[in-house]
C-alpha positions, 0 to 999 in steps of 0.5 A, a space after each residue: 820235438 820229442 816228449 823227453 826234450 819238451 819235458 826238459 824244456 818245461 822243467 827248465 822254464 818252471 825253474 824260472 818261476 818263483 814264489 815272491 816270498 821265497 828265494 827258491 824256484 817252484 820246481 826245486 821247492 817241490 811244488 810240481 808233482 807231475 808234468 804230463 805232455 799230451 797231444 805230441 806236446 801241444 797240450 801240457 798238464 801240470 799237477 802242482 801245489 802251493 806251500 799253503 792253501 791260502 798262499 797270497 801269491 797263488 794267482 801270480 804263481 799259477 799265471 806265471 807257470 801258464 804263461 811261461 810254459 805256453 811260451 815254449 815252442 810247440 806248446 799250445 796249451 798249459 792246464 794246471 791242476 792245483 792239488 793239496 793232496 799230498 800237502 806240501 812240506 819242506 821234505 819235498 824240496 831239493 837238497 839245493 833248496 834246503 841248503 839255500 833256505 837253511 834246512 840242512 
């Protein structure tokens, strides 16, 4: 599968992952900083953040990302690099997410 197609599938899958406390998916929240498809798709490295360093749902969200991305055909491994640089803020959300949460 082409890298671009795989990236599209990964983004589609990331849009099914939610913070249990926020009714918007983590992709549209702006928590995903980078998706790096390596080894012809066999390995995917996702750089992401959380809405806060002490997010009570952190383990759940990270596990959900890993399980869902690894369920994509051709992906053998998903590594997640968690970062708080830059720290997340509401301006990182998509317009859709900002509308849904009343920021616009």
